[in-house]
C-alpha positions as CSV (number, residue, x, y, z in Angstrom):
1,X,57.1,-35.8,55.3
2,X,54.8,-36.8,52.5
3,X,55.8,-39.2,49.8
4,X,55.3,-38.6,46.1
5,X,52.2,-40.7,46.0
6,X,50.6,-38.8,48.8
7,X,51.4,-35.5,47.2
8,X,49.9,-36.6,44.0
9,X,46.8,-37.9,45.8
10,X,46.6,-34.6,47.7
11,X,46.8,-32.6,44.5
12,X,44.3,-34.8,42.8
13,X,41.9,-34.3,45.8
14,X,42.3,-30.6,45.6
15,X,41.7,-30.6,41.9
16,X,38.6,-32.8,42.3
17,X,37.4,-30.4,45.1
18,X,37.9,-27.3,42.9
19,X,36.2,-29.1,40.0
20,X,33.3,-30.2,42.2
21,X,32.9,-26.7,43.5
22,X,32.9,-25.3,39.9
23,X,30.4,-27.8,38.9
24,X,28.1,-27.0,41.9
25,X,28.3,-23.3,41.1
26,X,27.5,-24.0,37.4
27,X,24.6,-26.2,38.4
28,X,23.2,-23.5,40.8
29,X,23.4,-20.9,38.0
30,X,21.8,-23.4,35.5
31,X,18.9,-24.1,38.0
32,X,18.4,-20.3,38.4
33,X,18.3,-20.0,34.6
34,X,15.9,-22.8,34.2
35,X,13.6,-21.3,36.9
36,X,13.6,-17.9,35.3
37,X,13.0,-19.5,31.8
38,X,10.0,-21.4,33.3
39,X,8.6,-18.1,34.7
40,X,9.0,-16.4,31.4
41,X,7.4,-19.2,29.5
42,X,4.5,-19.4,32.0
43,X,4.0,-15.6,31.7
44,X,4.1,-15.8,28.0
45,X,1.5,-18.6,28.1
46,X,-0.7,-16.4,30.2
47,X,-0.4,-13.4,27.9
48,X,-0.6,-15.2,24.6
49,X,-4.3,-16.2,24.5
50,X,-5.6,-12.6,25.0
51,X,-3.1,-11.4,22.4
52,X,-4.3,-14.0,20.0
53,X,-7.9,-12.9,20.7
54,X,-7.0,-9.4,20.0
55,X,-5.3,-10.3,16.7
56,X,-8.3,-12.4,15.7
57,X,-10.7,-9.5,16.4
58,X,-8.4,-7.1,14.5
59,X,-8.3,-9.4,11.6
60,X,-12.1,-9.8,11.6
61,X,-12.5,-6.0,11.7
62,X,-10.0,-5.7,8.9
63,X,-11.8,-8.2,6.8
64,X,-15.1,-6.3,7.3
65,X,-13.4,-3.1,6.3
66,X,-12.0,-4.7,3.2
67,X,-15.4,-6.0,2.2
68,X,-16.7,-2.4,2.6
69,X,-13.9,-1.1,0.5
70,X,-14.6,-3.7,-2.1
71,X,-18.3,-2.6,-2.2
72,X,-17.2,1.0,-2.5
73,X,-14.8,0.2,-5.3
74,X,-17.5,-1.7,-7.2
75,X,-19.9,1.2,-6.8
76,X,-17.3,3.7,-8.0
77,X,-16.6,1.4,-11.0
78,X,-20.3,1.3,-11.8
79,X,-20.6,5.0,-11.5
80,X,-17.5,5.6,-13.6
81,X,-19.1,3.4,-16.4
82,X,-22.3,5.4,-16.1
83,X,-20.5,8.7,-16.4
84,X,-18.6,7.3,-19.4
85,X,-21.8,6.2,-21.1
86,X,-23.4,9.6,-20.4
87,X,-20.3,11.4,-21.8
88,X,-20.4,9.3,-24.9
89,X,-24.2,9.9,-25.3
90,X,-23.7,13.7,-24.7
91,X,-20.9,13.8,-27.2
92,X,-22.9,12.0,-29.8
93,X,-26.0,14.2,-29.3
94,X,-24.2,17.6,-29.3
95,X,-21.1,17.0,-31.4
96,X,-22.9,16.2,-34.6
97,X,-25.2,19.3,-34.6
98,X,-22.3,21.6,-33.4
99,X,-20.1,20.4,-36.2
100,X,-22.9,21.1,-38.7
101,X,-23.5,24.6,-37.2
102,X,-19.8,25.4,-37.2
103,X,-19.6,24.2,-40.8
104,X,-22.6,26.2,-41.9
105,X,-21.3,29.4,-40.2
106,X,-17.9,28.9,-41.8
107,X,-19.6,28.5,-45.2
108,X,-21.6,31.7,-44.6
109,X,-18.5,33.6,-43.6
110,X,-16.7,32.3,-46.7
111,X,-19.6,33.4,-49.0
112,X,-19.9,36.8,-47.4
113,X,-16.2,37.3,-47.6
114,X,-16.1,36.4,-51.3
115,X,-19.1,38.7,-51.9
116,X,-17.2,41.6,-50.3
117,X,-14.1,40.8,-52.3
118,X,-16.1,40.7,-55.5
119,X,-17.8,44.0,-54.6
120,X,-14.4,45.6,-54.0
121,X,-13.1,44.3,-57.2
122,X,-16.2,45.5,-59.2
123,X,-15.8,48.9,-57.6
124,X,-12.1,49.1,-58.6
125,X,-13.0,48.1,-62.2
126,X,-15.7,50.7,-62.4
127,X,-13.2,53.3,-61.2
128,X,-10.7,52.1,-63.8
129,X,-13.3,52.2,-66.6
130,X,-14.2,55.7,-65.9
């Protein structure tokens, strides 16, 4: 039969064996994880330079397009200023004479209207005087 010390030593040996097995399994899984991570990082390293080149070329094209848009905007602004100037010029050239013509025609209508009214009143007075 085993003594108490031998049983304790046997239990300690079994615990150490289980612990060592657990540690070995954990180390094997950790090694697999590190290997997979190494593969992913190396693939990422292989794929990154072409992606960065694509991003750089896209940024360059975008910059070129933005420069064109800036030129177009400047041209539109200049055209808008020209149209505004032409509108002001046209307004000043035509508005004054149109106002004068309208005023003159209004004055003529007023005079003719008063003449008709006076003629009607004179006609009524003549009828009354008879």
